[in-house]
C-alpha positions in Angstrom: 101.4 41.2 94.0 100.5 40.9 90.4 99.0 44.4 90.3 102.2 45.8 91.8 104.4 44.1 89.2 102.0 45.3 86.5 102.4 49.0 87.5 106.3 48.6 87.6 106.1 47.1 84.1 104.2 50.1 82.8 106.7 52.5 84.5 109.6 50.7 82.8 107.8 50.8 79.5 107.2 54.6 79.9 110.9 55.3 80.4 111.8 53.1 77.5 109.3 54.9 75.2 110.5 58.3 76.5 114.1 57.3 75.5 112.9 56.3 72.0 110.9 59.5 71.6 114.0 61.7 72.0 115.9 60.2 69.0 116.3 62.6 66.1 115.0 62.2 62.6 116.9 65.2 61.2 120.5 66.3 60.8 120.2 69.9 61.9 121.5 72.8 59.9 123.7 73.8 62.9 125.5 70.5 62.6 126.1 71.1 59.0 127.7 74.5 59.8 130.3 73.2 62.2 133.2 74.8 60.4 131.7 78.3 60.5 131.5 78.9 64.3 132.2 82.1 66.2 135.1 83.0 68.4 133.0 82.3 71.5 132.9 78.6 70.6 136.7 78.4 70.8 136.5 79.0 74.6 133.9 76.3 75.1 135.2 72.8 75.6 133.2 70.2 73.7 132.8 66.6 74.9 134.5 63.8 72.9 132.2 62.1 70.5 131.0 58.6 71.4 131.0 57.5 67.7 134.2 56.1 66.3 134.2 58.0 63.0 137.8 57.1 62.2 136.8 53.4 61.8 133.8 53.9 59.5 133.5 52.9 55.8 133.3 56.2 53.8 132.8 54.5 50.4 129.1 55.3 50.4 130.2 59.0 50.1 133.3 58.6 48.0 131.6 56.3 45.5 128.5 58.5 45.0 129.9 62.1 45.5 132.6 62.7 43.0 134.2 65.8 41.6 134.8 68.0 39.8 131.0 68.6 39.5 129.9 67.2 42.9 126.2 66.8 41.9 124.2 68.1 44.8 121.5 65.4 44.7 124.0 62.5 44.7 126.2 64.1 47.3 123.4 65.0 49.6 121.8 61.6 49.3 125.1 60.0 50.1 125.7 62.2 53.1 122.2 61.3 54.4 122.8 57.6 53.9 126.1 57.9 55.7 125.2 60.4 58.5 121.6 59.7 59.3 122.2 56.6 61.5 124.3 59.0 63.7 121.9 62.0 63.7 121.5 62.0 67.5 125.3 62.2 68.0 125.8 64.7 65.1 123.1 67.1 66.4 124.5 67.2 69.9 126.3 70.5 69.7 127.9 69.9 73.1 130.1 67.2 71.5 132.7 67.3 68.7 130.8 64.7 66.7 129.8 66.9 63.7 133.3 68.4 63.3 135.0 65.0 63.7 132.7 63.4 61.1 133.2 66.2 58.6 137.0 66.1 59.2 137.1 62.5 58.2 134.7 63.0 55.3 137.0 65.7 53.9 140.1 63.6 54.7 138.8 60.5 52.8 136.8 62.4 50.1 139.1 65.4 49.5 135.9 67.5 49.2 136.0 71.3 48.9 135.4 73.2 52.1 131.7 73.8 52.8 130.4 71.5 50.0 127.8 69.7 52.2 126.9 72.8 54.3 126.2 74.9 51.1 124.6 72.2 49.0 122.6 70.0 51.4 119.7 72.1 52.8 116.2 70.6 52.8 114.2 72.6 55.3 114.4 74.6 58.5 115.1 71.5 60.5 118.0 70.4 58.3 118.3 67.1 56.4 115.3 64.8 56.7 116.4 61.4 57.8 112.9 59.8 58.0 113.1 58.0 54.7 116.7 56.9 55.2 117.4 53.3 56.3 118.8 53.9 59.8 119.7 50.3 60.3 122.6 50.5 57.9 125.4 51.6 60.3 128.8 51.4 58.6 131.1 48.6 59.3 133.3 49.0 62.4 130.9 51.2 64.2 131.2 51.2 68.0 128.7 53.5 69.7 128.8 53.9 73.4 125.4 54.2 75.0 124.5 57.8 76.0 124.5 58.4 79.7 120.7 59.1 79.9 119.8 55.9 78.0 122.3 53.8 80.1 120.9 55.4 83.3 117.3 54.7 82.3 118.1 51.1 81.5 120.1 50.6 84.7 117.3 52.1 86.8 114.7 49.9 85.2 116.8 46.8 85.8 117.4 47.6 89.4 113.7 48.3 90.0 112.8 45.0 88.3 115.3 43.1 90.4 114.2 44.7 93.6 110.6 43.7 92.8 111.5 40.1 92.1 113.6 39.5 95.2 
């Protein structure tokens, strides 16, 4: 009996680790270029973003990235500080997360079009979020669990309950 529970524990741990391994540590260049899409994208419906960007605190950007010069280093560091906690959602090109986020950034910061897409390029993967504190999610954030993570968690709990009873 103990061996059977032990193998289920390892199976659940495997799915949990697999879910963690899929998280992103970059904001892709494609996500930064959301405003420059092609006509084909107009015909493709995007899913609604699961991040409530309208309720976030944009002061990290508006306090550090100011015109008329818009210094690239300050603006890009502020963008990373703001956006890296949401890199998984922003990089999902099947959703409107990137365009929604940049719409609110431009609304609150009144930035010139393409400022971040033109200035903030680090490497072929995009902006590196590895050295950014991902735990600092802005106030008022409500992120719904992604379907795959929720499905994995639910399946693990069901298996655990079936083994216990």
